[in-house]
N, CA, C and O atoms as a DFTB+ gen file, in Angstrom:
332 C
 N C O
     1  1      -7.393      -4.376      25.279
     2  2      -8.176      -3.735      24.235
     3  2      -7.732      -4.250      22.865
     4  3      -6.563      -4.568      22.646
     5  1      -8.680      -4.320      21.972
     6  2      -8.364      -4.705      20.601
     7  2      -7.845      -3.484      19.840
     8  3      -7.958      -2.349      20.304
     9  1      -7.279      -3.742      18.672
    10  2      -6.793      -2.631      17.840
    11  2      -7.936      -1.675      17.485
    12  3      -7.756      -0.457      17.481
    13  1      -9.102      -2.230      17.191
    14  2     -10.253      -1.393      16.839
    15  2     -10.696      -0.540      18.027
    16  3     -11.041       0.629      17.855
    17  1     -10.689      -1.112      19.219
    18  2     -11.048      -0.350      20.421
    19  2     -10.033       0.762      20.685
    20  3     -10.404       1.861      21.098
    21  1      -8.764       0.474      20.448
    22  2      -7.727       1.495      20.635
    23  2      -7.929       2.624      19.629
    24  3      -7.843       3.800      19.984
    25  1      -8.194       2.271      18.391
    26  2      -8.445       3.279      17.358
    27  2      -9.647       4.138      17.746
    28  3      -9.595       5.362      17.632
    29  1     -10.725       3.509      18.200
    30  2     -11.918       4.250      18.611
    31  2     -11.610       5.178      19.787
    32  3     -12.120       6.297      19.848
    33  1     -10.786       4.718      20.710
    34  2     -10.393       5.535      21.854
    35  2      -9.604       6.753      21.401
    36  3      -9.856       7.865      21.865
    37  1      -8.662       6.554      20.509
    38  2      -7.861       7.674      19.994
    39  2      -8.772       8.689      19.306
    40  3      -8.643       9.893      19.526
    41  1      -9.676       8.209      18.486
    42  2     -10.591       9.109      17.781
    43  2     -11.500       9.852      18.762
    44  3     -11.796      11.031      18.570
    45  1     -11.931       9.167      19.795
    46  2     -12.773       9.799      20.820
    47  2     -12.013      10.924      21.522
    48  3     -12.560      12.005      21.740
    49  1     -10.763      10.670      21.873
    50  2      -9.942      11.684      22.532
    51  2      -9.718      12.873      21.599
    52  3      -9.828      14.025      22.017
    53  1      -9.405      12.591      20.342
    54  2      -9.199      13.682      19.378
    55  2     -10.483      14.498      19.222
    56  3     -10.433      15.726      19.149
    57  1     -11.620      13.825      19.171
    58  2     -12.907      14.522      19.020
    59  2     -13.196      15.441      20.206
    60  3     -13.813      16.494      20.044
    61  1     -12.755      15.047      21.384
    62  2     -12.939      15.905      22.564
    63  2     -12.041      17.135      22.485
    64  3     -12.429      18.225      22.905
    65  1     -10.855      16.953      21.950
    66  2      -9.870      18.036      21.918
    67  2     -10.154      19.017      20.784
    68  3     -10.012      20.228      20.958
    69  1     -10.548      18.506      19.642
    70  2     -10.890      19.377      18.507
    71  2     -12.291      18.997      18.005
    72  3     -12.426      18.358      16.961
    73  1     -13.319      19.387      18.744
    74  2     -14.681      18.921      18.458
    75  2     -15.258      19.388      17.118
    76  3     -16.206      18.779      16.621
    77  1     -14.723      20.426      16.536
    78  2     -15.279      20.928      15.280
    79  2     -14.729      20.231      14.038
    80  3     -15.173      20.506      12.924
    81  1     -13.779      19.343      14.223
    82  2     -13.176      18.635      13.090
    83  2     -13.997      17.409      12.711
    84  3     -14.541      16.721      13.575
    85  1     -14.077      17.147      11.420
    86  2     -14.717      15.934      10.911
    87  2     -13.658      14.832      10.867
    88  3     -12.714      14.896      10.080
    89  1     -13.825      13.839      11.708
    90  2     -12.834      12.762      11.802
    91  2     -13.245      11.528      11.009
    92  3     -12.538      10.520      11.024
    93  1     -14.369      11.594      10.324
    94  2     -14.901      10.409       9.652
    95  2     -14.052       9.945       8.465
    96  3     -14.123       8.777       8.082
    97  1     -13.261      10.826       7.886
    98  2     -12.472      10.449       6.713
    99  2     -10.972      10.376       6.991
   100  3     -10.165      10.440       6.064
   101  1     -10.599      10.243       8.260
   102  2      -9.168      10.166       8.578
   103  2      -8.563       8.923       7.952
   104  3      -9.130       7.833       8.022
   105  1      -7.416       9.103       7.347
   106  2      -6.674       7.975       6.783
   107  2      -5.626       7.546       7.798
   108  3      -4.971       8.383       8.419
   109  1      -5.474       6.249       7.962
   110  2      -4.606       5.714       8.990
   111  2      -3.128       5.922       8.767
   112  3      -2.346       5.929       9.718
   113  1      -2.729       6.096       7.492
   114  2      -1.303       6.152       7.188
   115  2      -0.788       7.559       6.891
   116  3       0.377       7.725       6.529
   117  1      -1.632       8.562       7.037
   118  2      -1.229       9.952       6.808
   119  2      -1.151      10.656       8.160
   120  3      -2.054      10.506       8.983
   121  1      -0.087      11.419       8.399
   122  2       0.027      12.104       9.692
   123  2      -1.245      12.880      10.052
   124  3      -1.817      13.584       9.219
   125  1      -1.666      12.737      11.290
   126  2      -2.878      13.393      11.768
   127  2      -2.820      14.900      11.556
   128  3      -3.819      15.520      11.190
   129  1      -1.652      15.485      11.788
   130  2      -1.510      16.928      11.671
   131  2      -1.682      17.423      10.232
   132  3      -1.914      18.612      10.010
   133  1      -1.571      16.528       9.265
   134  2      -1.802      16.896       7.869
   135  2      -3.275      16.761       7.489
   136  3      -3.690      17.216       6.423
   137  1      -4.059      16.138       8.360
   138  2      -5.462      15.880       8.051
   139  2      -6.435      16.748       8.844
   140  3      -7.537      17.038       8.379
   141  1      -6.026      17.158      10.035
   142  2      -6.892      17.976      10.894
   143  2      -6.070      19.090      11.529
   144  3      -4.840      19.034      11.565
   145  1      -6.771      20.098      12.027
   146  2      -6.113      21.203      12.727
   147  2      -5.720      20.726      14.121
   148  3      -6.509      20.795      15.063
   149  1      -4.504      20.250      14.231
   150  2      -4.007      19.699      15.479
   151  2      -2.652      20.330      15.753
   152  3      -1.660      20.003      15.101
   153  1      -2.615      21.243      16.729
   154  2      -1.339      21.888      17.020
   155  2      -0.597      21.113      18.113
   156  3      -1.094      20.105      18.613
   157  1       0.572      21.583      18.469
   158  2       1.407      20.851      19.429
   159  2       0.752      20.751      20.799
   160  3       0.921      19.743      21.485
   161  1       0.014      21.767      21.210
   162  2      -0.684      21.696      22.499
   163  2      -1.808      20.661      22.448
   164  3      -2.023      19.929      23.414
   165  1      -2.519      20.599      21.332
   166  2      -3.556      19.580      21.170
   167  2      -2.946      18.183      21.247
   168  3      -3.502      17.284      21.878
   169  1      -1.795      18.015      20.596
   170  2      -1.118      16.720      20.622
   171  2      -0.753      16.339      22.059
   172  3      -0.948      15.195      22.471
   173  1      -0.226      17.297      22.813
   174  2       0.107      17.034      24.223
   175  2      -1.141      16.709      25.034
   176  3      -1.087      15.904      25.964
   177  1      -2.255      17.327      24.689
   178  2      -3.517      17.010      25.368
   179  2      -3.913      15.555      25.132
   180  3      -4.450      14.903      26.027
   181  1      -3.652      15.049      23.939
   182  2      -3.929      13.636      23.648
   183  2      -3.070      12.747      24.539
   184  3      -3.562      11.785      25.129
   185  1      -1.787      13.073      24.631
   186  2      -0.863      12.303      25.466
   187  2      -1.320      12.325      26.932
   188  3      -1.319      11.298      27.610
   189  1      -1.705      13.505      27.400
   190  2      -2.137      13.653      28.794
   191  2      -3.429      12.876      29.055
   192  3      -3.598      12.303      30.131
   193  1      -4.325      12.855      28.095
   194  2      -5.583      12.120      28.254
   195  2      -5.325      10.609      28.305
   196  3      -5.978       9.896      29.066
   197  1      -4.390      10.129      27.510
   198  2      -4.026       8.705      27.574
   199  2      -3.458       8.358      28.949
   200  3      -3.742       7.295      29.501
   201  1      -2.661       9.262      29.487
   202  2      -2.094       9.019      30.820
   203  2      -3.189       9.041      31.879
   204  3      -3.222       8.188      32.765
   205  1      -4.085      10.023      31.782
   206  2      -5.147      10.160      32.773
   207  2      -6.100       8.960      32.744
   208  3      -6.443       8.410      33.790
   209  1      -6.515       8.566      31.564
   210  2      -7.484       7.472      31.439
   211  2      -6.891       6.093      31.714
   212  3      -7.504       5.263      32.385
   213  1      -5.687       5.864      31.185
   214  2      -5.153       4.502      31.168
   215  2      -3.806       4.338      31.861
   216  3      -3.273       3.231      31.926
   217  1      -3.255       5.427      32.375
   218  2      -1.958       5.338      33.056
   219  2      -0.804       5.069      32.107
   220  3       0.238       4.562      32.523
   221  1      -0.979       5.402      30.838
   222  2       0.055       5.150      29.836
   223  2       1.002       6.337      29.776
   224  3       0.584       7.471      29.542
   225  1       2.263       6.066      29.988
   226  2       3.301       7.089      29.874
   227  2       3.915       6.990      28.478
   228  3       4.368       5.924      28.062
   229  1       3.923       8.098      27.776
   230  2       4.541       8.139      26.450
   231  2       5.749       9.066      26.547
   232  3       5.587      10.283      26.647
   233  1       6.960       8.505      26.520
   234  2       8.153       9.348      26.577
   235  2       8.215      10.290      25.373
   236  3       7.765       9.951      24.279
   237  1       8.772      11.454      25.592
   238  2       8.842      12.455      24.525
   239  2       9.523      11.906      23.268
   240  3       9.145      12.261      22.152
   241  1      10.513      11.052      23.447
   242  2      11.210      10.459      22.299
   243  2      10.291       9.586      21.448
   244  3      10.590       9.325      20.283
   245  1       9.169       9.132      22.024
   246  2       8.239       8.264      21.304
   247  2       7.104       9.017      20.628
   248  3       6.295       8.401      19.934
   249  1       7.020      10.326      20.811
   250  2       5.914      11.098      20.229
   251  2       5.800      10.886      18.726
   252  3       4.693      10.845      18.188
   253  1       6.925      10.751      18.049
   254  2       6.914      10.560      16.596
   255  2       6.148       9.289      16.201
   256  3       5.618       9.197      15.094
   257  1       6.094       8.326      17.100
   258  2       5.390       7.079      16.811
   259  2       3.869       7.244      16.862
   260  3       3.124       6.334      16.498
   261  1       3.420       8.412      17.317
   262  2       1.983       8.685      17.377
   263  2       1.538       9.639      16.268
   264  3       0.479      10.259      16.365
   265  1       2.339       9.751      15.229
   266  2       2.059      10.711      14.158
   267  2       0.811      10.353      13.351
   268  3       0.021      11.233      13.010
   269  1       0.633       9.079      13.048
   270  2      -0.529       8.652      12.268
   271  2      -1.456       7.821      13.150
   272  3      -1.069       7.367      14.227
   273  1      -2.665       7.632      12.685
   274  2      -3.614       6.809      13.431
   275  2      -3.120       5.364      13.508
   276  3      -3.176       4.740      14.567
   277  1      -2.636       4.838      12.380
   278  2      -2.148       3.450      12.366
   279  2      -0.940       3.266      13.284
   280  3      -0.866       2.287      14.027
   281  1       0.004       4.203      13.232
   282  2       1.193       4.060      14.071
   283  2       0.848       4.247      15.548
   284  3       1.495       3.658      16.415
   285  1      -0.164       5.059      15.837
   286  2      -0.608       5.242      17.218
   287  2      -1.188       3.941      17.761
   288  3      -0.892       3.537      18.886
   289  1      -2.014       3.291      16.948
   290  2      -2.603       2.012      17.368
   291  2      -1.494       0.977      17.583
   292  3      -1.505       0.255      18.580
   293  1      -0.546       0.904      16.660
   294  2       0.548      -0.060      16.773
   295  2       1.386       0.205      18.026
   296  3       1.804      -0.731      18.706
   297  1       1.626       1.473      18.326
   298  2       2.425       1.834      19.502
   299  2       1.665       1.526      20.791
   300  3       2.246       1.023      21.752
   301  1       0.377       1.825      20.811
   302  2      -0.401       1.680      22.047
   303  2      -0.892       0.259      22.297
   304  3      -1.170      -0.098      23.442
   305  1      -1.005      -0.551      21.262
   306  2      -1.580      -1.883      21.435
   307  2      -0.900      -2.717      22.512
   308  3      -1.605      -3.257      23.364
   309  1       0.415      -2.858      22.534
   310  2       1.013      -3.670      23.599
   311  2       0.834      -3.034      24.992
   312  3       0.845      -3.740      26.000
   313  1       0.671      -1.725      25.043
   314  2       0.504      -1.034      26.324
   315  2      -0.932      -1.078      26.828
   316  3      -1.183      -0.894      28.019
   317  1      -1.882      -1.325      25.913
   318  2      -3.285      -1.325      26.278
   319  2      -3.929      -2.705      26.152
   320  3      -5.135      -2.853      26.346
   321  1      -3.135      -3.690      25.833
   322  2      -3.646      -5.039      25.578
   323  2      -4.476      -5.570      26.747
   324  3      -5.516      -6.192      26.534
   325  1      -4.028      -5.330      27.965
   326  2      -4.693      -5.920      29.132
   327  2      -5.711      -5.011      29.784
   328  3      -6.187      -5.299      30.882
   329  1      -6.052      -3.920      29.125
   330  2      -7.035      -2.975      29.717
   331  2      -8.449      -3.385      29.397
   332  3      -9.395      -2.713      29.809
């Protein structure tokens, strides 16, 4: 997957989890939790959806790397490159 496809996938997953949020103005370098109503259970739902869809395991120690949209794409790109 390309970086743009990964970003679109992340946004799609977030939209499923918090469908009432407007994601059109998300900034890539600001933590997601500061931009939308995303609690810890919602965040875990994102992690679980990545595992379910793509078989990607995200260790708990790496959760901090998924704080922003840009850092999420950077973290997931090598793991999703061949998908």
